[in-house]
C-alpha positions in Angstrom: 231.4 196.3 63.5 227.9 196.3 65.0 227.2 193.6 67.5 223.9 191.8 67.9 223.4 193.6 71.2 223.8 197.0 69.5 221.6 196.0 66.6 218.8 194.9 69.1 219.1 198.3 70.9 219.0 200.2 67.6 215.9 198.3 66.5 214.3 198.8 69.8 214.9 202.6 69.6 213.6 202.7 66.1 210.4 200.8 67.2 209.9 203.2 70.0 210.3 206.2 67.7 207.8 204.7 65.3 205.4 203.9 68.1 205.5 207.5 69.4 205.1 208.8 65.9 202.1 206.5 65.4 200.6 207.5 68.7 200.8 211.1 67.7 198.4 210.4 64.8 195.9 208.6 67.0 193.1 210.8 68.4 192.8 211.1 72.1 190.1 209.3 73.9 186.8 211.1 73.4 188.0 213.0 70.4 184.9 212.2 68.4 182.7 213.7 71.1 184.9 216.8 71.3 184.7 217.3 67.6 180.9 216.9 67.6 180.6 219.3 70.6 182.6 222.1 69.1 181.0 221.7 65.7 177.6 222.0 67.3 178.7 225.0 69.4 180.1 226.7 66.2 176.8 226.2 64.4 174.5 227.2 67.2 176.3 230.2 68.7 179.2 231.4 66.6 179.1 231.0 62.9 175.7 232.7 62.3 175.2 232.1 58.6 177.5 229.0 58.1 179.7 231.4 56.0 183.0 231.1 57.9 184.1 227.6 57.0 187.1 228.8 55.1 188.5 230.2 58.4 188.5 227.0 60.5 188.7 223.3 60.6 187.5 220.9 63.4 188.7 217.4 63.1 189.5 214.3 65.3 192.8 215.8 66.3 191.9 219.4 67.2 191.0 222.8 65.8 192.8 224.9 63.2 192.2 228.6 62.4 193.2 230.0 59.0 193.5 233.6 57.7 191.2 232.7 54.8 190.3 230.3 52.0 193.7 230.4 50.3 195.5 229.7 53.5 193.2 226.8 54.3 193.7 225.2 50.9 197.5 225.5 51.5 197.2 224.3 55.1 198.8 227.5 56.4 197.6 227.4 60.0 197.5 230.6 62.0 196.2 229.1 65.3 196.1 225.4 66.2 194.9 223.7 69.4 195.0 219.9 69.6 192.5 218.2 71.9 195.4 217.1 74.2 196.4 220.8 74.5 193.0 222.1 75.6 193.9 222.3 79.3 197.0 224.3 78.7 195.2 226.6 76.2 192.4 227.3 78.7 195.0 228.0 81.5 196.7 230.5 79.2 193.4 232.3 78.5 192.5 232.3 82.2 195.7 233.7 83.5 197.7 235.5 80.8 196.8 239.0 79.5 194.8 239.0 76.3 197.8 240.4 74.4 200.2 237.9 75.9 197.8 235.0 75.1 197.4 236.1 71.5 201.2 236.3 71.1 201.7 232.9 72.5 199.1 231.4 70.1 200.5 233.3 67.1 204.1 232.1 67.9 202.8 228.5 68.4 201.1 228.3 65.1 200.8 224.6 64.1 203.5 223.5 66.5 203.1 222.1 70.1 203.4 224.5 73.0 207.1 225.1 73.8 208.3 223.6 77.1 208.5 227.0 78.9 204.8 227.7 78.1 203.9 224.1 79.2 205.6 224.5 82.5 204.2 228.0 83.2 200.6 227.2 82.4 200.4 223.6 83.4 198.4 224.5 86.5 196.2 227.6 87.1 197.0 229.3 90.4 194.3 228.6 93.0 193.1 232.0 94.1 191.6 232.0 97.6 188.4 234.0 97.8 186.5 235.3 100.7 183.4 233.3 101.5 180.0 235.0 101.3 177.9 235.6 104.4 174.3 236.2 104.9 175.0 240.0 105.3 177.6 240.0 102.5 176.3 237.6 99.9 178.8 239.0 97.2 181.9 238.9 99.4 184.9 237.6 97.4 183.4 238.5 94.0 184.8 241.0 91.6 182.3 242.8 89.4 183.0 245.3 86.6 180.4 247.8 85.6 180.5 249.5 82.2 178.1 252.5 81.9 177.5 252.6 78.2 178.4 255.8 76.2 179.7 259.0 77.9 177.2 261.8 77.6 176.1 263.6 80.7 174.1 266.2 78.7 172.3 266.3 75.4 175.1 268.3 73.7 177.5 265.3 74.1 174.5 263.1 73.3 174.2 264.7 69.9 177.8 264.0 69.1 177.3 260.3 70.1 173.9 260.3 68.4 172.4 258.8 71.6 169.9 261.3 72.8 166.2 262.1 72.9 164.8 265.6 72.5 161.1 266.1 71.9 157.8 267.1 73.5 155.1 264.6 74.4 151.7 264.9 76.0 151.0 261.2 76.6 151.6 260.3 80.2 152.3 257.0 82.0 149.4 254.9 82.9 149.7 255.6 86.6 149.5 259.4 86.2 146.5 261.3 85.0 147.2 263.9 82.4 145.0 266.1 80.2 145.3 266.7 76.5 146.9 270.0 77.2 149.7 268.6 79.2 153.1 268.9 77.4 156.3 267.5 78.8 159.8 268.2 77.3 161.9 265.1 77.0 165.6 265.7 77.1 167.7 262.6 77.7 171.1 261.3 76.7 171.7 257.6 77.2 175.1 258.2 78.8 173.3 260.1 81.6 171.0 257.1 82.3 173.8 254.5 82.2 176.0 256.5 84.6 173.2 257.0 87.1 172.4 253.3 86.9 176.0 252.1 87.3 176.7 254.5 90.1 173.7 253.4 92.1 174.3 249.7 91.4 178.0 250.0 92.5 176.9 251.4 95.9 174.5 248.5 96.4 176.9 245.8 95.2 179.7 247.2 97.5 177.3 247.1 100.4 176.7 243.4 99.7 180.5 242.7 99.8 181.5 242.8 96.1 184.7 244.5 94.9 183.4 246.8 92.1 185.3 248.4 89.3 183.7 251.1 87.0 185.1 251.9 83.5 183.9 255.6 83.9 184.4 257.5 87.1 181.8 260.2 86.5 179.4 261.7 83.9 181.0 263.0 80.7 184.1 261.0 81.5 185.6 258.5 79.1 187.4 255.3 79.8 190.6 257.2 79.1 190.1 259.1 82.3 189.4 262.4 80.5 186.5 264.1 78.7 185.9 263.7 75.0 187.0 267.4 74.6 190.3 266.7 76.3 190.8 263.5 74.3 190.2 265.4 71.1 192.6 268.2 72.0 195.4 265.8 73.2 195.0 262.5 71.4 192.9 262.8 68.3 195.6 263.4 65.7 197.8 260.7 67.1 195.0 258.2 67.2 194.0 259.1 63.6 197.5 258.6 62.4 197.7 255.2 64.2 194.5 254.1 62.6 195.6 255.2 59.2 198.8 253.0 59.5 196.5 250.0 60.2 193.9 251.0 57.6 195.6 253.2 55.0 192.8 252.9 52.4 189.9 253.7 54.9 188.0 256.4 53.1 186.6 257.9 56.3 190.0 258.2 57.9 191.5 259.6 54.8 188.8 262.3 54.6 189.4 263.3 58.2 193.1 263.4 57.7 192.8 265.6 54.6 190.6 268.1 56.5 187.7 267.6 54.0 185.6 266.3 56.8 185.7 268.0 60.2 182.3 267.4 61.8 182.2 266.0 65.4 180.0 263.1 64.6 182.6 261.7 62.1 185.5 262.2 64.5 183.6 260.5 67.2 182.3 257.6 65.1 185.4 256.8 63.0 188.3 257.6 65.4 187.2 258.0 69.0 184.5 255.3 69.4 186.4 252.2 68.6 189.5 253.3 70.4 187.5 254.1 73.6 185.7 250.7 73.4 189.0 249.0 73.2 190.2 250.9 76.3 187.1 249.8 78.2 187.8 246.2 77.3 191.4 246.5 78.2 190.8 247.9 81.7 188.0 245.4 82.4 190.2 242.5 81.4 193.0 243.8 83.6 190.6 243.8 86.6 189.9 240.1 86.0 186.2 240.3 87.1 184.1 237.3 87.9 181.2 239.2 86.2 181.1 242.2 83.8 177.8 244.1 83.4 177.6 246.4 80.4 174.7 248.8 81.0 172.6 250.2 78.2 169.1 251.6 77.5 167.6 250.7 74.2 165.6 252.7 71.6 163.1 251.8 68.9 165.4 251.4 65.8 162.6 252.5 63.5 161.9 255.6 65.5 165.2 257.3 64.5 166.0 260.2 64.9 164.1 259.9 68.1 162.3 263.2 68.0 159.0 261.6 69.0 157.9 258.8 71.4 157.4 255.2 70.3 154.8 252.7 71.4 157.3 249.8 71.3 159.1 248.5 74.4 161.2 245.4 74.9 164.1 244.3 77.1 166.9 242.0 76.0 170.5 240.9 76.8 173.5 240.2 74.5 176.2 237.6 74.9 179.3 236.9 72.7 179.0 235.0 69.4 177.2 235.4 66.0 180.1 236.2 63.8 179.2 236.9 60.2 180.9 237.0 56.8 183.5 239.7 56.7 184.1 239.8 60.5 187.3 237.7 60.6 189.5 239.9 58.6 192.4 240.1 61.0 194.3 237.8 63.4 192.9 239.5 66.5 189.3 238.8 65.5 190.3 235.2 64.6 191.9 234.9 68.1 188.7 235.9 69.8 186.7 233.6 67.4 188.8 230.7 68.7 188.7 231.8 72.3 184.9 232.0 72.3 184.7 228.6 70.8 187.0 226.8 73.2 186.1 228.6 76.5 182.8 228.5 78.3 182.4 232.4 78.2 179.3 232.1 76.0 177.6 229.4 78.1 178.3 231.2 81.4 177.2 234.6 80.0 174.0 233.0 78.6 173.1 231.6 82.0 173.5 234.8 84.0 172.0 236.9 81.2 168.9 234.6 81.3 168.5 235.5 85.0 168.9 239.2 84.2 166.3 239.0 81.4 163.7 237.4 83.7 164.3 240.0 86.4 164.0 242.8 83.8 160.7 241.3 82.7 159.4 240.8 86.2 160.6 243.9 88.0 160.2 246.4 85.1 157.1 244.8 83.5 158.7 245.0 80.1 158.4 242.0 77.7 161.4 240.1 76.6 162.3 240.6 72.9 161.9 237.9 70.3 163.9 237.7 67.1 161.2 239.3 65.1 161.0 242.4 67.3 164.0 244.2 65.8 165.9 244.1 62.5 169.3 243.7 64.2 168.0 240.7 66.1 166.9 238.9 63.0 169.8 240.0 60.7 172.8 239.9 63.1 172.0 237.8 66.1 171.5 234.2 67.1 169.0 233.3 69.9 171.2 231.9 72.7 168.6 229.4 73.9 167.1 231.4 76.8 164.3 234.0 76.5 165.5 237.4 75.5 169.2 236.4 75.3 170.9 236.8 71.9 174.5 236.1 70.7 175.8 239.3 69.0 179.3 240.1 67.8 179.7 243.6 69.3 183.1 245.1 70.1 182.7 244.5 73.9 181.1 241.1 73.7 184.1 240.1 71.6 186.9 241.8 73.4 186.0 241.3 77.0 186.9 238.0 78.5 184.8 236.1 81.0 181.2 236.1 82.1 179.1 239.1 81.1 175.6 240.6 81.0 175.2 243.2 78.2 171.8 244.6 79.3 169.3 246.6 77.3 166.5 247.1 79.9 163.9 248.9 77.9 163.2 251.4 75.1 163.9 254.9 76.6 161.9 256.5 73.8 158.8 254.5 74.7 155.8 256.8 75.5 155.7 255.8 79.2 159.4 255.2 79.8 160.7 258.6 78.5 158.3 260.3 81.0 159.2 258.0 83.9 162.9 258.6 83.3 162.5 262.4 83.5 160.4 262.3 86.7 162.1 264.2 89.6 163.0 262.2 92.8 160.3 261.8 95.3 160.7 263.8 98.6 160.0 262.9 102.2 157.0 264.4 103.9 159.2 266.4 106.3 162.6 268.0 105.8 162.3 268.1 102.0 164.9 265.4 101.6 164.9 263.3 98.5 164.1 259.6 99.1 166.3 258.6 96.2 167.1 259.1 92.6 164.8 258.6 89.7 162.4 255.8 90.6 162.5 254.1 87.2 166.3 253.9 87.3 166.1 252.5 90.9 163.9 249.7 89.6 166.5 248.9 86.9 169.2 248.8 89.6 167.1 246.4 91.7 166.5 244.2 88.7 170.2 243.9 88.0 171.0 243.4 91.7 168.5 240.5 92.0 169.9 238.8 89.0 173.5 239.2 90.4 172.4 237.7 93.8 170.8 234.7 92.0 174.0 234.2 90.0 176.2 234.5 93.1 174.1 231.9 94.9 174.5 229.5 92.0 178.3 229.6 92.4 178.2 228.3 95.9 
């Protein structure tokens, strides 16, 4: 027989359970502001054409990610972060490896974080960093440098389709040339990026930074071997792995059958994406405070770059600008959510804006506008600062943290191609070179000035 006391206790417990259940359905304080903020960020930086609504839902309780329209209709949630879980989620992204973070989120699904995850990521460890000094303004900062592409010669540049080879008679404005002057231009972008990164690394280390480079020398890949070595030892295994993931891919099937054997196809459809993923992997493992991805641009309408162009612009890219068809797997949707909920886009935009201004000032090259290139108007979103564009490239998506993806100028421009092939200046006595290519040195200085301004802003 139940006594009145037991009945009161039972009723009290039932009321408590009901209150807790009811509270779970009440949005946290400020939920409406969070919902508006992330909807605005999605529209301004991430969902370029407002075509990705079937993959996400932002409401007063949090954010859900779905595998597609059918899953959204059936409320089959792939990733879910409630507003109250935001601190834990951000701690996971900040401290766990990318692969571990993705697995935690896939396992979580629509459920709360399990107790062991809550306990482990309740607080982010406080890493003690060395303080900068007047002589070492970058002391305590970790900077990753990624010299774009791999070619150290035009032969490898041909395989990458990133090279210039032509004659020109038009000289730079500060050098007098006659109509009979003829200069042979032979450049591979990987040559330029390696020289730039190597010189920049020396300078940054002298200023106190800990520097990591994805490529250790010219013609070297992020795998720590040349493309020829990769092809000999890893090509078939990589091709088979890709075919398991994409068994209907026509390019992979043709390579596997032997009907296609050309180097450009092997590079483009097998090597390139695998190597870019390796770059992102080793950069993320380094946990940099800043990543700088170094590229030199070309006039897209001047392809195949067998003559000079009159155009010249500089620009920087940051993450964002996903388009229809770019959320086809759980990994891309994981990055989609990560870029929405972290401040990687905002921080990258800020430092990239500094870099763009230094490019414009030091190199005397105008900042690009949306109308200056087809890929800017069709695939990018202006990030809100001059010359800075959100673009969903492999590295802007895969690399975590703050980044500058720099495109300093058009290497096929009339003046730039000549300046890039000028030999180093020599001292009056001793015939000792004063330094490397002067134009590349100016690029290094522009990056360095932007980095110093960014470092100062952190203090």
